[in-house]
C-alpha positions as CSV (number, residue, x, y, z in Angstrom):
1,M,40.5,-63.8,-127.9
2,Q,38.9,-67.2,-127.4
3,I,35.7,-67.7,-129.4
4,T,33.4,-70.5,-128.4
5,N,31.3,-72.4,-130.9
6,R,27.6,-71.4,-131.0
7,T,26.8,-71.8,-127.3
8,G,29.2,-69.2,-125.9
9,D,29.5,-68.3,-122.3
10,W,26.0,-67.0,-121.5
11,R,26.9,-66.2,-117.9
12,R,28.7,-63.1,-119.2
13,R,28.3,-59.9,-117.2
14,G,25.5,-57.8,-118.6
15,V,24.5,-60.1,-121.4
16,E,21.1,-61.8,-120.7
17,K,20.1,-64.9,-122.5
18,R,16.8,-66.9,-122.2
19,D,17.0,-70.6,-121.2
20,Y,16.9,-71.5,-124.9
21,E,17.6,-68.8,-127.5
22,T,18.4,-69.3,-131.2
23,K,20.1,-66.9,-133.5
24,S,17.0,-66.0,-135.4
25,R,17.5,-62.3,-136.1
26,R,19.2,-61.2,-139.3
27,L,21.5,-58.3,-139.9
28,F,23.1,-57.1,-143.1
29,M,26.4,-55.5,-142.4
30,A,28.9,-53.8,-144.6
31,M,32.5,-53.6,-143.6
32,R,35.9,-52.8,-145.0
33,P,37.7,-55.7,-146.7
34,S,40.6,-55.5,-144.3
35,L,38.3,-55.8,-141.3
36,H,36.5,-58.7,-142.8
37,D,39.9,-60.4,-143.5
38,S,40.8,-60.0,-139.8
39,V,37.5,-61.4,-138.6
40,K,37.8,-64.3,-141.0
41,Q,41.3,-65.0,-139.8
42,L,40.2,-64.9,-136.1
43,A,37.4,-67.3,-136.9
44,A,39.7,-69.7,-138.6
45,E,42.2,-69.6,-135.7
46,N,39.4,-70.5,-133.3
47,G,37.7,-73.1,-135.6
48,V,34.3,-71.3,-135.7
49,S,32.3,-69.4,-138.3
50,V,32.6,-65.7,-139.1
51,N,29.1,-65.3,-137.8
52,D,29.9,-66.9,-134.4
53,T,33.0,-64.7,-134.2
54,I,31.1,-61.5,-134.9
55,H,28.4,-62.6,-132.4
56,Q,31.0,-63.2,-129.7
57,I,32.7,-59.8,-130.4
58,L,29.4,-58.0,-130.0
59,E,28.6,-59.8,-126.8
60,D,32.0,-58.9,-125.3
61,Y,31.6,-55.3,-126.4
62,I,28.2,-55.0,-124.8
63,A,29.3,-56.7,-121.6
64,Y,32.4,-54.4,-121.4
65,W,30.4,-51.2,-121.7
66,R,27.6,-52.3,-119.3
67,E,30.3,-53.2,-116.7
68,R,32.1,-50.0,-117.2
69,G,28.8,-48.0,-116.9
70,E,28.0,-49.8,-113.6
71,S,31.4,-49.0,-112.2
72,E,31.0,-45.3,-112.9
73,R,27.7,-45.1,-110.9
């Protein structure tokens, strides 16, 4: 998985973004240590933060399910 730094690819299917949008919402998240280690390793491999990695994973997940839902209509 290729993770982009901060800007991401906002033309993704199903993920809408305003012309200029900052990451201003906060989320506290608990996860298993092994999952955190995997996310941290993925972030390091791509040279981005853990936060950017989680952000990209969530965007990809949303786009995937929105696209899948549209194909089943």
